[in-house]
C-alpha positions in Angstrom: 173.0 55.6 25.0 170.5 52.8 25.2 167.7 52.1 22.7 164.5 50.4 23.7 161.7 48.8 21.7 158.1 49.2 22.9 155.3 46.7 22.1 151.7 46.3 23.1 150.3 43.2 24.8 147.0 42.3 26.5 146.8 40.2 29.7 143.7 38.4 30.8 142.7 36.9 34.2 139.6 35.7 36.0 141.2 36.9 39.3 142.3 40.5 39.2 143.9 43.3 37.1 147.1 42.7 38.9 147.0 39.0 38.0 146.4 39.9 34.4 149.4 42.2 34.4 151.6 39.5 36.0 150.5 36.8 33.5 151.0 39.1 30.5 154.5 40.0 31.6 155.4 36.4 32.3 154.3 35.3 28.9 156.0 38.2 27.1 159.2 37.5 28.9 159.2 33.9 27.7 158.8 35.1 24.1 161.1 38.2 24.1 163.4 37.9 27.1 164.0 40.4 29.8 161.5 43.3 29.9 162.7 46.7 31.2 159.4 48.5 32.0 155.7 48.4 31.5 152.8 50.9 31.4 149.1 50.1 31.8 147.4 51.7 28.8 143.9 50.3 29.4 141.9 48.3 31.9 138.6 46.6 31.0 136.6 43.5 31.8 133.7 41.3 30.9 130.5 40.9 32.8 128.2 37.9 32.8 124.9 37.7 34.8 126.0 40.8 36.8 129.3 39.3 37.8 132.8 40.2 36.7 134.1 37.2 34.7 137.3 38.5 33.2 139.8 41.3 33.8 141.8 42.6 30.8 144.7 44.9 30.7 146.5 46.5 27.7 150.1 47.0 28.4 152.9 48.8 26.7 156.1 47.0 27.5 159.7 48.0 26.7 162.9 46.1 26.4 166.4 47.2 25.6 167.6 46.4 22.1 171.1 48.1 22.3 173.4 50.0 24.7 
């Protein structure tokens, strides 16, 4: 039986929600190692002068800690 740890991270991008997800997972992988799965918990953004300036995603990511 495997055991997984789940943690919450936030990704940010000026391009898209998908880019924010990819950047968040890339940085988390550098810090923690191999990720096993992710779930998008929230999506939001910032607006300036009527234009979208930033895409933000809150992710739950999981990684295996034992087999």
